[in-house]
C-alpha atoms as one frame of an Amber mdcrd trajectory, in Angstrom:
protein
 -23.836  17.892  -7.891 -20.801  19.746  -9.900 -19.351  20.516  -6.563 -19.145
  16.719  -5.594 -17.700  15.712  -8.878 -14.788  18.458  -8.323 -14.364  16.848
  -4.743 -14.273  13.392  -6.555 -11.762  14.506  -8.990  -9.430  16.206  -6.393
  -9.601  13.163  -3.978  -8.703  10.849  -6.935  -5.951  13.056  -8.256  -4.439
  13.277  -4.535  -4.425   9.498  -4.307  -1.962   9.616  -7.550   0.096  12.085
  -5.678   3.880  11.105  -5.498   6.149  12.301  -2.580   9.996  13.055  -2.334
  12.075  13.629   0.619  14.673  16.063  -0.390  18.180  16.553   0.792  17.457
  19.199   2.959  14.723  17.248   4.876  11.817  18.936   3.329   9.517  17.412
   0.740   8.156  17.758  -2.564   4.948  16.365  -4.106   3.422  16.003  -7.596
   0.556  14.647  -9.590   1.627  13.120 -12.591  -1.324  13.521 -14.911  -1.860
  17.168 -13.675   1.167  18.843 -15.540   2.519  21.931 -13.559   0.797  20.614
 -10.147   3.833  20.672  -7.777   4.342  21.572  -4.265   6.827  21.993  -1.331
   6.640  21.929   2.285   8.834  21.372   5.445   6.891  18.273   6.317   4.884
  15.646   4.319   1.578  17.066   5.947   2.432  20.484   5.004   3.489  19.197
   1.703   0.331  17.175   1.037  -1.976  20.276   2.300   0.138  22.851  -0.061
  -0.333  20.001  -2.889  -4.290  19.965  -2.302  -4.383  23.811  -2.432  -2.339
  24.009  -5.761  -4.264  21.406  -7.421  -7.513  22.935  -6.357  -6.332  26.235
  -7.843  -5.189  24.652 -10.875  -8.654  22.981 -11.723 -10.406  26.287 -11.232
  -8.157  27.964 -13.239  -8.252  25.376 -16.116 -12.150  25.473 -15.815 -12.466
  29.326 -16.196 -10.012  29.382 -18.974 -11.294  26.326 -20.916  -8.212  24.465
 -20.726  -8.463  20.615 -21.151  -8.257  18.789 -17.852  -6.855  15.224 -17.742
  -9.394  12.521 -17.109  -8.738  10.933 -13.429 -10.471   7.548 -12.618 -13.548
   8.473 -14.651 -13.972  12.083 -13.373 -14.194  14.044 -16.589 -14.527  17.935
 -15.779 -14.406  18.834 -19.567 -17.994  17.753 -20.245 -20.697  20.307 -19.831
 -22.458  20.092 -16.575 -26.037  18.884 -17.005 -28.198  21.801 -16.091 -31.532
  20.079 -15.647 -34.374  21.654 -13.893 -34.448  21.047  -9.921 -37.868  20.173
 -10.296 -36.763  16.949 -12.525 -33.935  15.968 -10.011
């Protein structure tokens, strides 16, 4: 279940991404609520892919180190996962 929460978090965060075309024709992308998540690419598609990868790494490092992550469209990764028994699910 936790995997699906992370997927939802990443998708919701990416829906808030902002992209700019730079003077040299390349692209930059960022996600405002996720401080420090920025990526660059020669094409918009390359920038989108790099931004996804950067965001995923940022989330995993934040979780591992216990950093508070922003709540995005109801996805709160700061809560402890429910570790209920599989028999009760």
